[in-house]
Every structure is written in structure tokens, then in C-alpha cells.
Backbone as a chain_set.jsonl record, in Angstrom:
{"seq": "GATDRAGSYRVGSQASVLNALSAIGGLKSNASLRYIEVSNNSGNKSMVDLYKPLIYGEIDSSMHLSDGSSILIPAAENIITVYGEVNRPAKYELMAGERLDSAIEFALGFTPNADQSSIVVRRRNVQGKYDVISTSDPSNFQLKNGDIILVNKIQGDDQGFIVFEGALRNPGLYTYNNSLGFRDYIDSSLDLLDNAYPVFIVRKSFNQNTKSWFFNNYTL", "coords": {"N": [[39.231, -10.121, -2.74], [37.031, -9.254, -0.226], [35.843, -11.499, 0.502], [34.685, -15.262, 1.071], [35.183, -16.962, -0.492], [36.88, -16.603, -3.28], [37.776, -16.848, -6.521], [37.675, -18.269, -10.097], [34.839, -17.94, -12.024], [31.502, -19.389, -13.879], [29.648, -17.725, -15.417], [26.092, -16.457, -16.8], [25.874, -14.688, -20.164], [24.413, -12.105, -20.183], [24.576, -11.013, -17.571], [25.406, -9.271, -14.298], [27.417, -8.065, -11.721], [25.647, -8.484, -9.288], [24.641, -10.407, -9.663], [26.582, -12.182, -10.381], [27.763, -12.003, -7.596], [26.243, -13.311, -6.024], [26.737, -15.798, -7.079], [29.066, -16.506, -5.425], [28.245, -16.762, -3.053], [27.473, -14.718, -1.874], [29.458, -11.849, 0.444], [31.748, -10.87, 2.695], [31.25, -9.922, 6.353], [32.656, -7.515, 7.034], [32.699, -6.632, 4.753], [32.906, -3.825, 1.439], [29.885, -2.017, 0.055], [30.006, 0.405, -1.36], [32.14, 0.688, -3.04], [32.587, -0.606, -5.094], [35.009, -2.776, -7.279], [35.223, -3.209, -10.98], [36.852, -4.414, -13.48], [37.771, -5.312, -17.115], [38.71, -6.721, -19.909], [39.821, -5.016, -21.398], [41.76, -3.714, -19.961], [40.028, -1.661, -19.23], [38.446, 0.754, -16.163], [35.71, 0.257, -13.593], [33.483, 1.973, -11.037], [31.363, 0.321, -8.998], [28.621, 0.973, -7.005], [26.905, -0.718, -4.84], [24.635, 0.418, -3.284], [23.024, 1.681, -5.218], [21.062, 0.029, -6.897], [19.924, -1.899, -4.922], [19.113, -0.554, -2.462], [18.041, 1.731, -3.617], [16.986, 0.95, -6.483], [18.082, 0.976, -8.846], [19.684, 0.21, -12.3], [22.9, 0.834, -13.981], [25.114, 0.862, -16.604], [27.964, 0.206, -15.541], [27.337, -2.161, -14.192], [26.986, -4.218, -15.182], [28.619, -7.237, -16.539], [31.263, -8.536, -18.581], [33.115, -11.158, -20.722], [35.754, -12.592, -19.056], [35.609, -10.139, -17.076], [37.071, -9.098, -14.391], [36.018, -8.942, -10.613], [36.797, -6.703, -7.648], [36.463, -6.675, -4.186], [36.707, -4.275, -2.095], [37.568, -3.549, 2.021], [35.22, -2.266, 3.852], [35.144, 1.283, 4.487], [34.027, 2.993, 6.286], [31.42, 3.173, 8.405], [28.435, 3.683, 9.54], [25.947, 3.383, 12.302], [22.688, 3.219, 12.195], [19.538, 3.9, 14.757], [16.849, 3.305, 16.181], [13.814, 5.508, 15.808], [13.442, 5.24, 12.781], [12.598, 2.965, 9.627], [14.116, 1.411, 8.579], [16.275, 0.34, 11.192], [20.248, -0.139, 10.81], [23.245, -0.876, 10.0], [25.298, 1.007, 8.066], [27.494, 2.124, 5.446], [29.109, 4.488, 4.355], [29.787, 7.004, 1.603], [32.391, 9.371, 0.242], [31.734, 12.724, 1.704], [28.916, 12.512, 1.83], [25.71, 12.695, 4.175], [23.957, 13.371, 6.982], [21.378, 13.259, 6.436], [21.471, 11.24, 3.786], [22.012, 8.872, 5.308], [19.692, 8.532, 6.775], [17.964, 8.475, 4.807], [18.911, 5.849, 3.713], [17.828, 4.549, 5.726], [15.587, 4.114, 5.144], [13.794, 6.465, 5.44], [12.015, 8.505, 8.754], [10.526, 7.06, 11.186], [6.215, 6.943, 11.748], [6.441, 8.136, 14.389], [8.514, 9.296, 14.954], [10.729, 12.141, 16.325], [12.029, 14.542, 14.817], [12.972, 16.285, 15.34], [14.473, 15.813, 16.807], [17.507, 14.4, 17.019], [19.552, 12.244, 17.787], [23.591, 12.338, 18.041], [26.216, 9.754, 18.671], [29.605, 10.102, 18.97], [33.005, 8.571, 18.712], [35.655, 10.225, 20.833], [39.445, 10.634, 21.093], [39.905, 10.388, 23.3], [38.835, 8.322, 23.22], [36.161, 7.673, 24.828], [33.099, 8.695, 24.342], [31.072, 11.383, 22.564], [28.299, 13.105, 22.921], [26.663, 14.466, 20.4], [23.323, 16.658, 19.26], [21.742, 17.21, 16.502], [19.249, 19.004, 14.63], [19.092, 19.001, 11.727], [19.357, 17.428, 9.431], [20.259, 17.68, 6.474], [22.828, 18.939, 6.488], [24.378, 18.161, 8.477], [27.477, 16.351, 9.043], [28.741, 12.971, 8.587], [30.647, 11.172, 10.579], [33.405, 7.567, 10.428], [31.849, 5.602, 12.491], [29.759, 6.657, 13.69], [27.195, 6.855, 15.892], [24.037, 7.075, 15.101], [20.917, 8.653, 16.772], [17.476, 8.422, 15.976], [15.357, 9.683, 17.514], [11.839, 9.341, 19.872], [8.527, 10.743, 19.779], [7.418, 11.421, 22.76], [4.971, 12.235, 23.151], [1.645, 13.501, 25.109], [-1.561, 12.096, 25.735], [-4.199, 14.401, 24.655], [-7.283, 16.319, 25.3], [-9.47, 14.457, 26.278], [-11.787, 12.411, 28.434], [-11.724, 9.974, 31.115], [-13.517, 7.387, 31.68], [-14.703, 5.11, 34.668], [-15.099, 2.145, 36.446], [-18.36, 1.106, 37.669], [-19.393, 0.637, 35.402], [-21.442, 0.141, 32.314], [-19.91, 0.997, 30.116], [-17.337, 1.428, 30.355], [-14.295, 3.816, 29.803], [-12.196, 5.618, 27.513], [-13.506, 8.809, 26.405], [-13.894, 11.414, 23.898], [-13.437, 14.664, 25.232], [-15.852, 17.491, 26.24], [-16.509, 20.18, 26.217], [-18.932, 21.613, 26.5], [-20.21, 19.535, 27.501], [-22.056, 18.669, 30.201], [-21.542, 16.077, 33.066], [-23.411, 14.18, 33.392], [-24.634, 14.308, 30.579], [-23.057, 12.35, 29.683], [-23.273, 10.285, 31.039], [-25.949, 7.913, 31.58], [-27.93, 7.761, 34.174], [-30.102, 5.813, 33.87], [-29.411, 4.024, 31.844], [-26.347, 3.32, 31.54], [-25.313, 2.58, 33.954], [-23.734, -0.521, 36.05], [-26.326, -2.74, 37.889], [-24.334, -3.351, 40.287], [-23.727, -0.513, 41.082], [-22.916, 2.809, 42.891], [-24.732, 5.338, 42.841], [-24.769, 7.905, 44.483], [-22.49, 8.085, 45.214], [-19.87, 9.419, 43.904], [-17.032, 9.898, 41.934], [-14.816, 12.957, 40.925], [-11.496, 12.517, 38.897], [-9.232, 14.901, 38.785], [-6.526, 16.708, 36.676], [-4.179, 18.844, 37.196], [-2.513, 21.523, 35.251], [-0.908, 23.282, 36.01], [-0.286, 22.855, 38.313], [1.151, 20.859, 38.322], [-0.515, 18.667, 39.399], [-2.927, 16.118, 41.091], [-6.672, 16.721, 41.468], [-9.55, 16.274, 43.217], [-13.301, 15.449, 43.213], [-16.455, 15.184, 44.727], [-19.412, 14.016, 43.224], [-23.061, 13.806, 43.003], [-25.097, 11.221, 41.14]], "CA": [[38.754, -8.826, -1.583], [36.048, -9.028, 1.258], [34.447, -13.006, 0.568], [35.56, -16.405, 1.245], [34.884, -18.057, -1.99], [37.464, -16.06, -4.753], [38.074, -17.538, -7.748], [36.925, -17.882, -11.497], [33.316, -18.126, -11.786], [31.03, -19.091, -15.232], [28.032, -16.872, -15.431], [25.75, -15.718, -17.814], [26.022, -13.647, -21.024], [23.564, -10.341, -19.005], [25.337, -11.567, -16.003], [25.528, -8.436, -13.589], [27.792, -7.777, -10.6], [25.044, -8.776, -8.229], [24.429, -12.437, -10.372], [28.483, -12.546, -9.682], [27.911, -11.871, -6.198], [24.889, -14.03, -5.561], [27.44, -17.114, -7.268], [30.117, -16.891, -4.693], [27.578, -16.995, -1.739], [27.811, -13.414, -0.776], [30.034, -11.451, 1.008], [32.009, -11.075, 4.283], [30.73, -8.942, 6.596], [32.664, -5.438, 6.467], [32.579, -5.894, 2.77], [31.875, -2.866, 1.032], [29.278, -2.366, -0.857], [29.59, 1.123, -2.0], [33.666, 0.476, -3.933], [33.519, -2.156, -5.798], [35.613, -2.34, -8.401], [35.195, -4.074, -11.988], [37.803, -4.761, -14.443], [37.565, -5.714, -18.274], [39.647, -7.325, -20.201], [40.833, -4.109, -21.976], [41.869, -3.107, -18.444], [39.017, -0.564, -17.945], [37.953, 0.127, -14.629], [34.489, 1.383, -13.325], [33.927, 1.546, -9.955], [30.102, 0.345, -8.562], [28.016, 1.403, -6.039], [25.499, -1.796, -5.024], [23.45, 0.809, -2.772], [21.811, 2.265, -6.731], [20.493, -1.633, -7.031], [19.575, -2.659, -3.924], [18.35, 0.601, -2.024], [17.456, 2.824, -5.163], [16.65, 0.176, -7.845], [18.698, 1.48, -10.19], [20.847, -0.354, -12.543], [23.23, 1.404, -14.721], [25.617, 0.359, -17.191], [28.732, -0.028, -15.022], [26.926, -3.502, -13.7], [27.328, -5.834, -16.463], [29.802, -8.0, -17.422], [31.428, -9.489, -20.123], [33.646, -12.122, -20.251], [36.872, -11.983, -18.381], [35.731, -9.704, -16.435], [36.934, -9.002, -12.696], [35.707, -8.022, -9.515], [37.318, -6.182, -6.884], [35.911, -6.356, -2.954], [37.666, -3.636, -0.233], [36.882, -4.005, 3.245], [34.5, -0.789, 3.92], [36.174, 1.957, 5.982], [33.095, 4.26, 6.606], [30.419, 1.965, 8.614], [27.469, 4.22, 10.637], [25.081, 2.752, 12.868], [21.401, 4.464, 12.126], [18.843, 3.161, 15.09], [16.181, 4.431, 16.404], [12.172, 5.734, 15.057], [13.851, 4.593, 11.364], [11.822, 2.307, 9.107], [14.823, 0.389, 7.993], [18.046, 0.458, 11.13], [21.07, -0.842, 10.597], [24.478, -0.257, 9.98], [25.582, 1.709, 6.64], [28.149, 2.354, 4.537], [29.119, 5.625, 3.577], [30.896, 7.563, 0.503], [32.379, 10.541, 0.53], [30.31, 13.666, 1.701], [27.089, 11.997, 2.312], [25.791, 13.78, 5.536], [22.912, 12.547, 7.759], [20.041, 12.418, 5.62], [21.749, 10.315, 3.26], [21.823, 8.06, 6.532], [18.333, 8.72, 7.452], [17.21, 8.075, 3.336], [19.101, 4.717, 3.518], [17.39, 4.084, 6.943], [14.309, 4.292, 4.577], [12.977, 7.407, 6.284], [11.526, 8.058, 9.36], [8.516, 6.417, 11.557], [5.658, 8.211, 12.043], [6.176, 8.181, 15.901], [9.85, 9.886, 15.229], [11.408, 13.412, 16.984], [12.317, 14.76, 13.736], [13.977, 17.632, 15.848], [15.859, 14.99, 18.562], [17.68, 13.727, 16.5], [21.46, 12.163, 18.169], [24.898, 11.15, 17.024], [27.54, 9.391, 19.623], [30.772, 10.451, 18.081], [33.881, 8.232, 19.802], [36.735, 11.11, 20.941], [40.871, 10.565, 20.804], [40.652, 9.347, 24.459], [37.935, 6.472, 23.578], [34.451, 8.081, 25.043], [31.652, 8.762, 23.579], [30.107, 12.787, 22.823], [26.751, 12.898, 22.2], [26.202, 15.725, 19.911], [22.073, 16.955, 19.195], [21.048, 18.193, 15.737], [17.853, 19.006, 13.51], [19.68, 19.467, 10.436], [20.617, 15.81, 8.402], [21.078, 18.325, 5.469], [24.222, 19.871, 6.882], [25.344, 17.034, 9.644], [28.372, 15.56, 8.145], [28.723, 12.479, 9.832], [32.229, 10.511, 10.219], [33.06, 6.822, 10.506], [31.856, 4.701, 13.732], [29.306, 7.306, 14.44], [25.812, 6.075, 16.094], [22.596, 7.748, 15.155], [19.31, 7.696, 17.354], [16.169, 9.224, 16.188], [14.787, 9.683, 19.24], [10.746, 8.997, 19.483], [7.773, 11.891, 20.546], [6.609, 11.535, 23.815], [3.201, 12.809, 23.296], [0.457, 12.867, 26.038], [-2.814, 12.341, 25.045], [-5.211, 15.725, 25.106], [-9.138, 16.134, 25.112], [-10.008, 13.191, 26.737], [-12.242, 12.02, 29.405], [-12.028, 8.552, 30.969], [-14.852, 6.713, 32.902], [-14.174, 3.557, 35.039], [-15.821, 1.594, 37.648], [-19.423, -0.224, 37.601], [-20.469, 1.001, 34.294], [-21.809, -0.578, 31.611], [-19.419, 1.133, 28.615], [-16.352, 2.699, 30.878], [-13.388, 4.103, 28.861], [-12.046, 6.822, 27.111], [-14.014, 9.723, 25.563], [-13.582, 12.655, 23.649], [-14.004, 15.576, 25.722], [-16.596, 18.015, 24.781], [-16.713, 21.889, 27.078], [-19.996, 21.964, 26.687], [-21.516, 18.531, 27.852], [-22.132, 17.936, 31.708], [-21.406, 14.966, 33.71], [-24.864, 13.736, 33.478], [-24.768, 14.278, 29.508], [-22.13, 11.461, 29.452], [-23.597, 9.169, 31.883], [-27.068, 8.008, 31.918], [-28.41, 6.633, 35.124], [-31.176, 4.326, 33.833], [-28.775, 2.712, 31.189], [-25.305, 3.514, 31.853], [-24.643, 1.733, 35.173], [-24.418, -1.374, 36.732], [-26.364, -3.416, 38.956], [-23.839, -2.888, 41.879], [-23.408, 0.971, 41.043], [-23.232, 3.225, 43.947], [-24.598, 6.662, 42.034], [-24.63, 8.684, 44.967], [-20.96, 8.88, 45.681], [-19.379, 9.741, 42.235], [-15.76, 10.679, 42.376], [-13.975, 13.131, 39.623], [-10.615, 13.123, 39.384], [-8.85, 15.963, 37.424], [-5.253, 16.981, 36.737], [-4.058, 20.252, 36.825], [-1.527, 21.55, 34.453], [-0.111, 24.329, 36.159], [0.804, 23.004, 39.514], [1.453, 18.773, 38.125], [-1.196, 17.318, 40.407], [-4.482, 16.04, 41.022], [-7.609, 17.179, 42.358], [-10.672, 15.186, 43.627], [-14.157, 16.258, 43.627], [-17.264, 14.675, 44.537], [-20.718, 14.057, 42.496], [-23.99, 12.006, 42.846], [-25.802, 11.064, 39.697]], "C": [[38.039, -9.83, -1.033], [35.651, -10.097, 0.932], [35.703, -14.323, 1.044], [35.593, -17.385, 0.414], [35.792, -17.124, -3.627], [37.876, -17.155, -5.515], [37.262, -17.164, -9.08], [35.451, -18.778, -10.906], [32.285, -18.483, -13.566], [29.518, -18.164, -14.936], [27.346, -16.279, -16.541], [26.071, -14.736, -19.195], [25.73, -12.394, -20.603], [23.888, -11.09, -17.718], [25.316, -10.178, -15.396], [26.672, -8.632, -11.937], [26.618, -8.287, -9.454], [24.497, -10.049, -8.735], [25.954, -12.714, -9.652], [28.251, -12.759, -8.379], [27.344, -12.99, -5.289], [26.209, -16.216, -6.093], [28.21, -17.349, -5.946], [29.333, -17.161, -3.628], [27.744, -15.598, -0.706], [29.161, -12.914, -0.448], [30.557, -11.112, 2.015], [31.368, -9.802, 4.653], [31.217, -7.667, 6.666], [33.289, -5.721, 5.069], [32.72, -4.593, 2.586], [31.41, -3.003, -0.031], [29.099, -1.073, -1.907], [31.087, 1.545, -3.373], [34.045, -0.691, -4.678], [34.101, -2.073, -6.892], [35.852, -3.389, -9.162], [35.918, -3.678, -13.356], [37.181, -5.135, -15.883], [38.572, -6.234, -18.705], [40.557, -6.185, -20.963], [41.613, -3.125, -21.022], [41.194, -1.68, -18.083], [37.911, -0.658, -16.72], [36.854, 0.654, -14.249], [34.239, 0.876, -11.832], [31.927, 1.434, -9.254], [29.921, 0.382, -7.332], [26.781, 0.415, -5.692], [24.259, -0.966, -3.932], [22.05, 1.421, -3.793], [21.158, 0.969, -6.454], [19.787, -2.001, -5.802], [19.112, -1.353, -2.694], [17.503, 1.752, -3.295], [16.513, 2.087, -6.556], [16.977, 0.535, -8.735], [19.824, 1.011, -10.951], [21.561, -0.001, -13.714], [24.363, 0.365, -15.362], [27.103, -0.587, -16.808], [28.406, -1.83, -14.331], [26.945, -4.406, -14.469], [28.687, -6.126, -16.485], [30.151, -8.059, -18.324], [32.641, -10.092, -19.548], [35.409, -11.75, -19.939], [37.295, -10.533, -17.253], [36.073, -9.968, -14.426], [37.019, -7.982, -11.75], [36.413, -7.98, -8.003], [36.811, -6.024, -5.589], [36.274, -5.341, -2.119], [36.576, -3.867, 0.407], [36.3, -2.43, 3.483], [35.23, -0.474, 5.151], [35.184, 2.999, 6.426], [31.924, 3.972, 7.072], [29.79, 3.134, 9.645], [26.529, 3.278, 10.915], [23.355, 3.81, 13.324], [20.527, 3.149, 13.446], [17.35, 4.512, 15.669], [14.044, 4.495, 15.93], [13.118, 5.931, 13.887], [13.157, 3.425, 11.132], [12.569, 1.014, 9.482], [16.568, 0.271, 9.617], [18.504, -0.407, 11.11], [22.362, -0.271, 10.727], [24.558, -0.041, 8.132], [26.919, 2.205, 6.268], [28.002, 3.665, 3.601], [30.081, 6.129, 2.488], [31.184, 9.162, 1.132], [31.623, 11.899, 0.379], [29.017, 13.585, 2.103], [27.148, 12.489, 3.599], [24.597, 12.848, 6.365], [22.147, 12.295, 7.586], [20.364, 11.416, 4.471], [21.54, 9.246, 4.299], [20.502, 7.754, 6.881], [17.747, 7.862, 5.879], [17.655, 6.12, 3.385], [18.281, 3.493, 4.517], [15.718, 3.608, 6.441], [13.2, 5.467, 5.486], [12.943, 7.061, 7.789], [10.006, 7.454, 9.53], [7.868, 7.325, 11.293], [5.729, 8.925, 13.801], [7.839, 8.718, 16.347], [10.054, 11.649, 15.719], [11.877, 13.537, 15.82], [13.581, 15.725, 13.998], [14.715, 17.211, 17.197], [16.47, 14.057, 17.644], [19.365, 13.0, 16.977], [22.154, 11.637, 18.057], [25.565, 11.011, 18.086], [28.489, 9.363, 18.505], [31.91, 9.666, 19.257], [35.264, 9.983, 19.653], [38.063, 10.267, 21.193], [40.462, 9.537, 22.584], [39.395, 8.001, 24.789], [36.39, 6.594, 24.05], [34.378, 8.948, 24.13], [31.245, 10.423, 23.203], [28.905, 12.667, 22.178], [26.847, 14.679, 21.745], [24.358, 15.451, 19.417], [22.31, 17.859, 17.861], [19.421, 18.079, 15.066], [17.94, 19.294, 12.597], [20.241, 18.816, 9.383], [21.254, 16.457, 7.871], [22.46, 18.25, 5.454], [24.898, 19.105, 8.357], [26.261, 16.422, 8.746], [28.868, 14.589, 9.295], [30.617, 11.535, 9.468], [31.93, 8.92, 10.81], [33.07, 6.302, 12.152], [30.814, 5.617, 14.334], [27.902, 6.372, 14.723], [24.663, 7.297, 15.959], [21.699, 6.858, 15.729], [18.624, 8.911, 17.218], [14.998, 8.752, 17.119], [12.553, 9.649, 18.723], [10.027, 10.383, 20.357], [7.632, 11.319, 21.459], [5.829, 12.025, 24.359], [2.382, 12.964, 24.421], [-1.106, 13.396, 24.877], [-3.689, 13.763, 25.591], [-6.427, 15.263, 24.851], [-9.464, 14.868, 24.982], [-10.521, 13.436, 28.312], [-12.066, 10.564, 30.174], [-12.836, 8.117, 32.085], [-14.31, 5.004, 33.33], [-14.97, 3.058, 36.555], [-17.119, 1.052, 36.969], [-20.254, 0.464, 36.363], [-20.332, 0.233, 33.311], [-20.578, -0.188, 30.122], [-17.973, 1.659, 29.411], [-15.15, 2.287, 30.169], [-12.712, 5.288, 28.688], [-13.058, 7.191, 26.013], [-13.624, 11.026, 24.998], [-14.512, 13.763, 24.323], [-14.016, 16.63, 24.782], [-16.911, 19.235, 26.103], [-18.05, 22.032, 27.315], [-21.419, 20.854, 27.061], [-21.344, 18.467, 29.706], [-22.122, 16.346, 32.229], [-22.469, 14.103, 33.236], [-25.056, 13.422, 31.596], [-23.737, 13.128, 28.541], [-22.539, 10.14, 30.116], [-25.137, 9.281, 32.217], [-27.277, 7.06, 32.874], [-29.12, 5.705, 34.69], [-30.604, 3.211, 32.832], [-27.275, 2.333, 31.104], [-24.802, 2.499, 32.632], [-25.264, 0.57, 35.996], [-25.31, -1.701, 37.692], [-26.012, -2.715, 40.254], [-23.575, -1.295, 41.862], [-23.596, 1.636, 41.956], [-23.849, 4.924, 43.279], [-24.362, 7.746, 42.878], [-23.57, 9.523, 45.549], [-20.388, 8.674, 43.901], [-18.024, 10.592, 42.659], [-15.151, 11.116, 40.9], [-12.682, 13.58, 40.223], [-9.733, 13.829, 38.308], [-7.082, 16.359, 37.624], [-5.35, 18.933, 36.208], [-2.549, 20.789, 36.055], [-0.585, 22.408, 35.27], [0.766, 24.031, 37.216], [1.254, 21.575, 39.427], [0.944, 18.519, 39.045], [-2.313, 17.146, 40.374], [-4.868, 16.753, 41.851], [-8.8, 16.125, 42.415], [-11.928, 15.587, 44.212], [-15.597, 15.088, 43.635], [-18.767, 14.918, 44.237], [-21.904, 13.072, 43.082], [-24.678, 12.866, 41.827], [-27.596, 11.229, 40.017]], "O": [[38.247, -11.029, -1.217], [34.435, -9.912, 0.991], [36.917, -14.327, 1.243], [36.002, -18.527, 0.623], [35.309, -17.102, -4.759], [38.268, -18.239, -5.084], [36.493, -16.216, -9.239], [35.138, -19.611, -10.055], [32.511, -17.638, -14.432], [28.597, -18.308, -14.132], [28.016, -15.559, -17.28], [26.776, -13.796, -18.827], [26.615, -11.539, -20.595], [23.066, -11.723, -17.055], [25.115, -9.496, -16.401], [26.374, -9.548, -11.17], [27.258, -8.487, -8.421], [23.816, -10.701, -7.944], [26.24, -13.328, -8.623], [28.588, -13.87, -7.97], [27.776, -13.438, -4.226], [26.256, -17.3, -5.511], [27.984, -18.41, -5.364], [29.847, -18.1, -3.021], [27.985, -15.432, 0.49], [30.094, -13.488, -1.01], [29.615, -10.876, 2.771], [31.014, -8.89, 3.905], [30.484, -6.706, 6.432], [34.183, -5.106, 4.487], [32.675, -3.964, 3.643], [31.862, -3.661, -0.968], [28.422, -1.14, -2.932], [31.036, 2.377, -4.279], [35.043, -1.387, -4.868], [33.696, -1.182, -7.638], [36.428, -4.387, -8.729], [35.562, -2.781, -14.12], [35.96, -5.283, -15.847], [39.524, -6.294, -17.927], [41.766, -6.337, -21.138], [41.99, -1.99, -21.311], [41.487, -0.869, -17.204], [37.051, -1.474, -16.39], [36.839, 1.842, -14.57], [34.6, -0.219, -11.402], [31.315, 2.491, -9.098], [30.743, -0.032, -6.515], [25.692, 0.68, -6.201], [23.171, -1.505, -3.731], [20.856, 1.581, -3.54], [20.559, 1.049, -5.382], [18.748, -2.602, -6.074], [18.533, -1.999, -1.822], [16.399, 2.283, -3.411], [15.678, 2.588, -7.31], [16.209, 0.504, -9.697], [20.943, 1.262, -10.504], [21.014, -0.44, -14.725], [24.569, -0.735, -14.85], [27.43, -1.629, -17.375], [29.359, -2.562, -14.062], [26.897, -5.573, -14.078], [29.657, -5.368, -16.455], [29.438, -7.636, -19.234], [33.158, -9.847, -18.458], [36.087, -10.874, -20.477], [38.351, -10.068, -16.825], [35.534, -10.682, -13.58], [37.566, -6.879, -11.726], [36.563, -8.984, -7.306], [36.506, -4.832, -5.55], [36.043, -5.739, -0.978], [35.42, -4.16, 0.102], [37.048, -1.48, 3.254], [35.672, -1.078, 6.128], [35.683, 3.964, 7.004], [31.025, 4.398, 6.346], [30.535, 3.538, 10.537], [26.2, 2.425, 10.09], [23.048, 4.612, 14.206], [20.684, 1.934, 13.329], [17.078, 5.71, 15.592], [13.29, 3.526, 15.833], [13.727, 6.994, 14.006], [12.952, 2.698, 12.104], [12.223, 0.048, 10.162], [17.722, 0.154, 9.206], [17.947, -1.493, 11.269], [22.592, 0.694, 11.457], [24.042, -0.722, 7.245], [27.422, 2.857, 7.183], [27.272, 3.911, 2.64], [31.21, 5.639, 2.49], [30.61, 9.845, 1.98], [31.032, 12.247, -0.644], [28.25, 14.415, 2.593], [28.2, 12.726, 4.192], [24.534, 11.628, 6.212], [21.639, 11.312, 8.125], [19.416, 10.688, 4.178], [20.568, 8.57, 3.963], [20.25, 6.625, 7.302], [17.188, 6.766, 5.928], [16.812, 5.261, 3.127], [18.117, 2.284, 4.353], [14.897, 2.979, 7.109], [12.108, 5.228, 6.002], [13.426, 6.041, 8.281], [9.0, 7.339, 8.83], [8.279, 8.368, 10.783], [5.178, 9.943, 14.22], [8.345, 8.658, 17.468], [9.196, 12.367, 15.205], [12.336, 12.451, 15.466], [14.62, 15.932, 13.372], [15.246, 17.806, 18.134], [15.963, 12.945, 17.492], [20.325, 13.41, 16.324], [22.001, 10.423, 17.922], [25.698, 12.053, 18.727], [28.329, 8.813, 17.415], [31.841, 9.969, 20.448], [35.57, 10.576, 18.619], [37.835, 9.105, 21.531], [40.721, 8.361, 22.839], [39.119, 7.245, 25.72], [35.532, 5.775, 23.72], [35.115, 9.643, 23.431], [30.981, 10.769, 24.355], [28.638, 12.193, 21.074], [27.018, 15.691, 22.425], [23.989, 14.293, 19.221], [22.881, 18.948, 17.913], [18.672, 17.104, 15.117], [17.006, 19.956, 12.145], [21.145, 19.177, 8.629], [22.469, 16.479, 8.066], [23.16, 17.656, 4.633], [25.78, 19.576, 9.075], [25.836, 15.971, 7.683], [29.251, 14.911, 10.419], [31.351, 11.431, 8.486], [30.894, 8.646, 11.415], [34.009, 6.511, 12.92], [30.786, 5.534, 15.562], [27.56, 5.424, 14.016], [24.569, 8.263, 16.715], [21.466, 5.651, 15.672], [18.792, 9.983, 17.8], [14.173, 7.852, 17.282], [12.089, 9.871, 17.605], [10.6, 10.976, 21.271], [7.704, 10.135, 21.129], [5.703, 12.306, 25.551], [2.603, 11.88, 24.961], [-1.473, 14.214, 24.033], [-3.774, 14.073, 26.779], [-6.724, 14.18, 24.347], [-9.698, 14.241, 23.949], [-10.046, 14.203, 29.15], [-12.505, 9.76, 29.352], [-12.747, 8.513, 33.248], [-13.792, 4.109, 32.662], [-15.268, 3.775, 37.51], [-17.044, 0.585, 35.833], [-21.451, 0.749, 36.365], [-19.295, -0.421, 33.193], [-20.434, -1.018, 29.224], [-17.484, 2.568, 28.741], [-14.816, 1.134, 29.893], [-12.598, 6.038, 29.657], [-13.442, 6.482, 25.083], [-12.965, 11.757, 25.738], [-15.728, 13.902, 24.191], [-13.412, 16.948, 23.758], [-17.712, 18.857, 26.958], [-18.387, 22.587, 28.36], [-22.644, 20.966, 27.026], [-20.265, 18.15, 30.208], [-22.798, 15.515, 31.621], [-22.086, 13.157, 32.548], [-25.59, 12.36, 31.276], [-23.629, 13.021, 27.32], [-22.134, 9.049, 29.713], [-25.649, 10.213, 32.838], [-27.004, 5.866, 32.745], [-28.829, 4.583, 35.104], [-30.95, 2.03, 32.786], [-26.929, 1.231, 30.678], [-24.017, 1.647, 32.217], [-26.397, 0.429, 36.456], [-25.228, -0.907, 38.63], [-26.659, -1.979, 41.0], [-23.118, -0.892, 42.931], [-24.721, 1.35, 42.368], [-22.948, 5.753, 43.406], [-23.779, 8.689, 42.344], [-23.476, 10.654, 46.027], [-20.641, 7.821, 43.05], [-17.93, 11.565, 43.408], [-14.959, 10.344, 39.961], [-12.432, 14.323, 41.172], [-9.56, 13.394, 37.17], [-6.535, 16.252, 38.721], [-5.985, 19.717, 35.502], [-1.503, 20.291, 36.471], [0.614, 22.161, 35.138], [1.918, 24.435, 37.379], [1.736, 21.073, 40.442], [1.682, 18.045, 39.909], [-2.988, 17.904, 39.677], [-4.238, 17.349, 42.724], [-8.862, 15.204, 41.601], [-11.98, 16.001, 45.37], [-15.763, 14.283, 42.718], [-19.381, 15.815, 44.816], [-21.758, 11.922, 43.496], [-24.857, 14.061, 41.592], [-28.398, 11.151, 39.086]]}, "num_chains": 1, "name": "protein.A"}
């Protein structure tokens, strides 16, 4: 199958498919991890999905090998890419019927900065170009081979703060309290540097309605 070292190998009596794959030094980059066929001496075949142990930590009886077992590793046929605000961006193989929520789960879910209402799927069309499809419902979105999934980042603005800059001992970001005045934040006897000019203080404010800045002068 999809390995550079096909052949017969000796493994332990309690060996699993993972042990055998380790013995051969791994798989080719195009190898399937979801449809590995294991046959025993009696001709019985079982299908092994390596995502169960590798992603979910599940080991079932189909993973175990017996004397004379053979393993067939086909090439993967349904590969998608997940990147952006997920915890493990990478290429993943899908089984029939798996949807976008499965791909997000394989990628270990969303990061804290993910905009879960803004997921974009790029899908190649018959003209060789990419259609861009937006979705906010991963559980009902059917993926196709070659899809590229981008989870966008929340681009939020800071709110409820004021910034003090200039000749101050402790400039920086402070929580805004509408019950406090300018002199409640700045004590002229303690907070100003020696080179401060307290008779000319500029307040710069942003107007959300007009999306513009305006300026006022103050004296401390």
C-alpha cells in the first residue's frame, strides 16, 4: 500500500496496527489513515480508522493483529484543509458523511479568538477557480474533497477605557468610569513629571457617530 517499506515484519504477540506502522517507519504523505484494511489468516477483514486512537484515544479489537495478519494501506481520497483560528490547523481526511463540525473537531476546536459565526470554505469549481462559501452552521455543512476551511478571527475593538500619555509617572491604559473627572485620575502633586506643563493638557476623543476625532484643551 501507501508505504515505502512494504514487506513482512515480526511484531509482538500483543501488537496493534499502530505498532506495525511504527515498525515500517510510517506512511507516505498521501496514505489514508481512515480506511486501513486488516486481514487475518481466516480471510476475515476489518477496517481500521486511525483517527480513533490518534485523535480520540480509542482502541478497539480491530486494531489488534494476529500471526499472519496483513495490512493494506490505500491512498487517501477525501482531504480537506483547516486553518485560521483552530487549535491544530492541518490537512485532514474525511470519511463519507462527515461534515464541517467533524473537521473542526479534528482540529481540536476553536481558539478563544475564533469568530464561530464567520467560517469560510473555499471550494474549487469545474472551471478551476474557487468559490467562497460562508457558513455559521458547521453541523449541517457537507464538505467535499479539496475544500479549504478558514475560521476567521474576531476583530473586536477595546471598550470602556481611557489612555493617558505624556509627562506622567504612570502613563497607560485605565478603566473608564463616567462618574470620575480628569482630576480624579491625575493628581498634579504626585502624577506629573518635573517637565510636565499642566496648564496645557489635550483631550483627544473619538466620536462613534461621525467616526472622527475631536480635541479639547484643559488646565490641571
